N, C-alpha and C positions, 0 to 999 in steps of 0.2 A: 627462288623457291624457298619456302620456309616450311618444312614439314617437321612434325615432331611426334614421336610416340612416347607418351609419358609413363606408361607402365612397362617395365622391363622384367622379364621372368628369367631366372637362372635355375634350371633343373631339367630333368629328362621327362617330367610329366607334362603332357600337352595341356595347355591352359587356354581358355578363350575369354576375351573381355568384350563387353558391349560398351562402346564409347559413344557418348552423346554427340550428335553432329553439330558442334558449335563452331562458328567461324574461327579460323586460326591464321594469323599472318604467317607467310611462308618464306623460308630461305632454304636451309636444309632442314627445316622442321619436317617431321616425318609424314604425317598424313597429307598436308596441304601445300606441297610445292607446286608451282604453276605447271600446267600441262602445255607444252609448246603448241603454237597454233598451226604452223604448216609443216615443217619438217625439222624439228629440233629434238631429236632423240638422244638419249644416252650420254650424259656427261656427269661423271665418268661411267664406263661400263661397270655394273655392279653385280656381285654374286646374288644379292637379293635386290631386284631393280628398285631404284629409289621411288619414282612413281612411274606408272605406265605412260608411254608417250605415243601419241597418235601417229599413224602413217602420214606421209605427205599428202596434202589435199590434191585431188585430181579433178580437173574441170570436166563438165559434162561432155561426153563424146570422146574423151581421152581414155586411153588404157594405161594401166600401171606398167611401166617398163620393168623388165627383169633386171636384177642387179648386174652391172657390167663387170666383166672379169678383167683384172689387170693383165695386160699382155706382157709377154716375155721381153726382156731387154737383151740386145739393143733393138730399137725400133728403126725401120728402114724406109727410105723413100727413093724413088728412081728419078733421075734427071738425064734424059738422053741415054747415053751408054754408061752413065755413072750411077753407082749406088752409094747413097749416103747413109751411114749407120749412126744413130744417136744412142749413146750409152746412158745408163741410169744417172739421172741428175744428182748433183751434190748441192745441198742447200746452203746458201750463204746467210739467209735470214728469213724468218717467217713471223710476220707481225700482223696481228688482226687477220684479215682474210686475204692478205697478199703475200706471196712467196717470191723470193729472189733466189735464183739458182743458176748453175752452169752445168754443162755436160760435155763430155768428150765426143768428138766426131771422127769418123773414119770414112774417107772417100776412096772408092775403088773404081777405076776406069776399065771397061772391057777392052778398050783399044790398046792401052799400053801395059795393062796388068799391074800398074803401080798403085800403092796406097799412100794417100796424103792424110795427115792428121791435123785436126784443129779443135777449137773449143767454141761453143755457143753459150752466150749468156741470155737469160730471159727473165721476165716477170710474168706472173699470172694471178688472177683472182682464184681463190680456193673455195670450194664448197665441200665440206667434210661430211661424210656419211659414216658415223662411228658404228652403226649397226652392221654394215657390210664391210667396214674397215677399208673404205675407198675414198679417194680425193679426186674431185673433178676440177680440172684446170680450165678456166674460161678467161676471156680477155687476154689471151696469150700474146705477149709482146716480146719479140726478140730484140734485145738492146745492142748486141754486138756479136760479131763472128770473127774469129781469128784463125787464119791458116798461115803459119809462119813462112811457108814456101810459096804461097800464092796470094800475096797481099793485094795484088791488083784485082783479084776476082772476089775479094771478100764481100763487096757490096752485092754482087750477083747472088752469091750463096745466101746472104742474109735475106734478100728479097724472096728467094726460092723457099728457104726454110720458113719464113713468115707465112707463106701461102700454103705450104704443104704439111709441116710438122704438127700444127695444132690438131688436125684431124687424126693424126696417128698417136698423139700423146695426151689426149684429154683426160684419161683415167689412169691413176697410179695408185698402188696400194698404200694405205695410210702407214702400214708398218715399214714400208720402204722409206717414206719421208721421215718417219720418226728415227729410223736407224741413221739416215743421212744427217739429220739434225744432231744426233748424238755424236757422230763422227766429227762434225765440224765445230763442236763446242759452241755453236751460235745460239743454242737454246738459252744461254745465260742472258742474252739481250732481251728476251721476253719474260724473264723471271724477276718479279719484284718481291723481295723478302720483307716482311712486315714485323713490327714489334707487336707481340701479342701478350695476352694475360696468361701466365703459366702458373698461377696460384693453384696448388693441389686441391681437388675436390675432397669432400668427405668420402673416405674409402671404407666400405663395409665388407668385412670378410666373414664368411660362414661356410660350414661344411654340410649344410642341409638345404634342401630345395626351398628357394626363397623368391620373393617377389618385391621389387622396388616400385613404389608409387611416388611419383614426383608431383608436387603441388607448386604451381607457378606463383610464388609469393604467398602472403597471408590468405587463408581460405576466404573465398567469397561465395555467397549462396544466392539462389533464386527460389522463391516459394513455389511449391507444386500446388497449384490452385485447389482449394477445397479440402486440403489435408493438413496434417501436422508435419509434413515433410518439407525439407529444403534440399535442392540439388546443388552440389558444389560445382561452380562454373569453371574455375581455373585449374582444371586437371583433365587429362584424357581418360582417366579411369572414371567409372560411375560410382560416386560416393553420395549417399543420402544421409541426412541428419534428421532423426526423429526429435523434434523440438520439445515434445511432451515428455518422452522418456529419457532424453539426453543420451541417446545411443547413436552410434555411427554404423552404417552398413556399406560394405564394399562388395561390389559384384565381382565374382571370380567364377569363370566357367559359366555354368547355368544356375548358380546359386549365390549365396551371400555369406560373408564373414561379418561378425559383429564385434564392436569394441566400445568401451565406455570413454576412451580417450583417443583422439585421432592419431597422435604421434606415438604416445607411450603404449597404446593398446591396452591389454593384450587382445589380439584378434583371434576369434574362434569361430568354428562352423556353427551355423544356426539354421534349423529347419523351420523355426517359428518366426514369422515376420509380421509386421503390422498389416492389417487388411488393406490399407491404402497402397501397399507395395505389390500386391498380388497382380494387379493389371500391368504394372511396370515390368514385373518378372516375366509375365506371359509374353510381352513384346520382346524382351531381351532374348528369351529362349527361342522364339520364332525366328528372330534375326540370325541367331547363331546356327540354327538348323539349316537355314537357307544358304549359309556360307560353307557348310561342311560338304566335301566332295561326295558325289553319289556313291553309295555303297559303304560309306563310313558312318560312324556314330559320333555325335558331339560328346566331348568329355563331360563327365558328371562329377560335380563337386561332392555329392553325397557318396559316390563310389570312392573318391579320393579320401574322404573322411573314414570310410570303412577300412581302407587299406593303409591308413596312417600316412597319407601322402599330401595332406593339405599343406600348402606352402607357408613358410613363415613370412610375415609382412613387415616391411620396412617403409615407413612414410617419411619423406624428406621435403622440406620447403626451400632447399638450396641445392647447389651443384653437388651431386653425389654419384658414386659408382658402386656397383654391387659385384663382388668377386665371390664365386661359389665353387667349391670343390665337392665332388661326390665322395664324401667321407674325408678322412685326414689326407693332407696333401701327399701325393706320391711323386717322387722326384726321379727324373731320367737324365743321365749325363749326356751332354752334347760334346761329342769327341773333339779334342784339340782346342778347347775354348776355356777351360776352367769355369764353365758355366753348367748349370743344370736347370731343367724346367719342370714345372708341375704338369703332369700328363693327364690327371683326372679332372680337367677343367677346360672350358672353352676359352678362358681368359689367357692372356699372355703373362705368365708369372715365372720369373727366373730367380736363381740364387747364385751369387758369386761364391764358389766353393772355398775360396781362401779367406775373404773378408766376411763371409756369411751375410752380406747385404742382399736384401730382396729388391728386385726391380719389376715394376709392372708397366705395361704399355697401355695408356688410356688416351683415346682420341688422337693417336699419333705422337703422344708425348710420353717421355720416360719419367717415372717417379721412383724414388728409392726410400727404403726404410729398413730398420733392424728387426721389425716385427710385422708379420702379416695381420695379426689380430688387433694390435693396439697402436701401430704406427709409431711416431708421426711420420708423415710422408713429405718428401721434398722433391722439387723439380730438378731434373738433371739435364743440363744443356749439352750441346753437341761436343764441347771440349772435354767434359767430365764424364761422358759415358765410357765405360771400360772398352779399350780397343778390342778386346776379345769378342765383343758382339759382332764385329765385322768379319770374324773368322767362322761364323756360322755358315755351314755349307748350303748352297742353293738347293741341295737335295734333302736337306734336313726337314723334319716335320715342322720345325719352327722357322723355316726360311721366310715366311710371310713377314716377319718383323724386320727383315733387312731393308724394307722400304723406309723404315724409320731410323736407320743407322746411317749417319752422315757419311758421304763419300763412297758408299757401296754402289755397285751397278744398278741394283733395283731402285735405290734412292734417286739416282740420276735419271733413270727411266721414268720415274714418277714425276720428276720436275718437268720433263719433256711433255709427257701426256697431259699434265695439268695445265700446260700453256697452250695446248692446241684447242681452238674453238670448235664447237658444233655450230654449223652455219645453216641458214635457210633463206629463202626468198619469200618475202611477205607481199601479197597483193594488197595495195593500199586501199582499194575500194571495198575489200572484203573484211579486213580486220576491224573489229569493233571492241569497245571497252565501255563497261558500265561500272562505276564505282559506287558502292553503297556505304553510307556512314551510319554510325549509331548516333542519330541526332544530327545537328549541324556540324560541318567540318571543324575540327579543332587541331591546331598546329602547335608544335613545339620546336625550339631551336635544335639543330644538330650541332653539338659542341665541336668547336674547332673549325666551323665553316660559317658562312653567311646564309645558309640554307635553313629551311624549316620543313618538317614532315608532319603528315596527318597521323594522329595517334588512334583515332576512333574508326578505323577501317581495316579490313583484311588486305587491302591493296596498298602497296607502297606508293604514296603520293608525295612528291617533293615540290615545295614552292621555291622557285628560283627568284622570282619577284612577283609583284601583285598582278602581273598579266601573263605570267608563264609558269605553268605547272606541268610537271613530268611524272608519269606513272609507268610502272612495269607490270605487265601481265603476260604469263607464258613466254618469258624471255624476249618480249618485244616492248620497246619504248613507245609511249604515246605522249602527246603534248596537247594541252588545252589552255584556254584563256581564263578558266575558273576552276575551282576544286571539283566541281560537278561536271565539267566538260562544257560543250561537247569535245570529244577526244578524236584525234587523228594520229595515224602512225607517224612517229617522229623520224625525220630524215637525218637529224644530227642531235647530239646531246651536249649540253654545256659542260665545259671542262671542270667547272666547280663540283659537279656531281661526282666526278671521279676522285675527288679529294676527300670524300666521306671516309673517316678513319675506322679501323677495326673496332674501336670502342663504341661505335654507333650500331644499333640493331639493324640499320639499313646498309651496312657495308657491303653485303652480298650483291646489291644491285650494281656495284661498280664493275662487275664481271660480265655485264650485258652491254653489247655494243651495237650501234647502227653504223655500218661501214660506208655505204654509199646508196644512191637511189636514182631512179628514173621517174618520169611522170606516173608510171604504173606500179612500180614495185620498189621495195626497200630491202637491201641486203643486210641481214642481221646475224648475230651470233653470240654465243656465250661460252666461257670456259668453265671448268668444274667448280671454280670459286662460287658460282651461282648456287651450287649445291652445298656450300659450306666448307670446301677445302681452302686452305691458306698456306702459303709458304712462310715458314717461321724464320725470322732473322737469327734466332738463338740456336737453331739446329740446321738451317739450310736444307730442310726437308719439308715435304708436304704433310701437314697435319689437318685435323678436322676441327672446325670451329675456332672462333677468336679467343675463347677462354673467358670472355666477359659474360656476366649475367645481366640480362636486360629486363627490367621490370615490365610487366605486361600492362595493357589497358584492360580494365574490367568495368563494364557498364551493364547494359542489357546483354552484351555478349562479351566473350573473352577473346582478345586478340593477343596471342602470345608471340614472343620473339624467339629466335633460334637458340637452342641449347647446345652446349659443347659436350656436357657429360650427362650420363644417366640414360642415354638412348642406345647404348651398346654399339656405337659407330666407331669403326677403326679403318685405317688404311691397311691394305695387305698386298701381297705379291706372290706370284708363283711363276715358275719357269714356263708353264704351259699357257697361263692366261694373262700374265703381266700384272700391271697395277690395277687395283679395284678398290671400291669402298664396300665394306661389308656392314650389315646392320644386324645386330644381335637382338632378337626378340624372343628367344626361347632357348 
């Protein structure tokens, strides 16, 4: 997925933007991350859903099954006058879509009333439903049964359990398996920590309602036919340049702000716009009204002007973050930590009460400075983050940051959740792919590999060699003999693709897997890295984004790459909902 929301607002005033529908390459970029084809929802669960995901496809004549409920443990099966109880499995390893586990057994005979204890080991293919928090176990294979006092009968019980238990144990709660994985410490086997770019972004601090507009590299424009206007291509905001008057216009809510200089501004409200913009304005207003819930009114820029609530505008062409407080910072002590936090902001801003250092959490990374207003900011790795952050209570209003504090329970929980794939079964005959290029396909090298990727398309297309091309759409791999296809669902993916480093804009595709296949279907899955999460080697925590800035392709269309900063994305945690990704857009 690559989605990106390039305008980020920080204030209590509701603002609406009209974004031109330009193609955008997706990872965890906000508007345009792929929508899974069959049942690939929710990776990870988000407080504001990343994109909407469709429900699993159902063939004609079938009915949608109700979500199955995880039965209580132990699960029981009868064999003659014996009852065999299987207790909650303990996970040894969970790699891709296969889990290896063992479970305690208790055998009770009605004849002699004695209880014999044993252990069963098994493997199973997992299909994860993160919406309903359930895991279905298929291809259930019992690999060993051990009864210390009945060794001669172990083969009999293994055959019996192989026949009986799968029907009893097909569905298990995802939370149970996550807890078992945490208890076994085996989650580390599936965690790959990567070297990321942790250079601090430009940090803008203000105490007034403000709006950050990101431009993806040097501004690029397209003429608006028959007018003196040009539309800026490489931004999600709507920005028009009047080439005759040399004035810039930024759409905010239902109106426009005007400035003589794109970056320096100053931006001010204007009710007088060129005649050529009136039809554009009408279309924007109609689109905004259509998105407003019934019974509500679209926010008015003119009303904001009358109330003195027009946001200040910050335009940036590089990685930037906007920190806004509602008035001067108000500090609240966090008990037993020697820390205090700013409570009149949605950002995570802390101050060390002894050293008077400020700490901010941006995209899962900690940065430190002596001044909120003037910086400079420096990255803080896991070893140098003050230990008192780990003392923040899980009931604290700022408990969400614990997911980014190395070694804490929430941080370990996030590592587990980040390693669990969302899986689906793709029908080979139904899945289709059409790749559109801006002109003829153009390829560039992926540094550090022997691979090349197509730059002038919204679809990630990778050339392995001149007869094998791989593409990802909706978390499904496709393969073709040419850049334009025809495409078929891939049953396997070359290992070289999984070596694409974080410094590449296509790194996110390495989190999409094709596990196995039959003549009819392919079993696929992806972990949250497809949405932009990464495990950092400097903090051993889950962060958002690789930290690298990837220059976009701009031709007839703008194909942007994932952003780490400026989109208001952060990891968070609560005792009630666990780990999630939040997206701040207001």
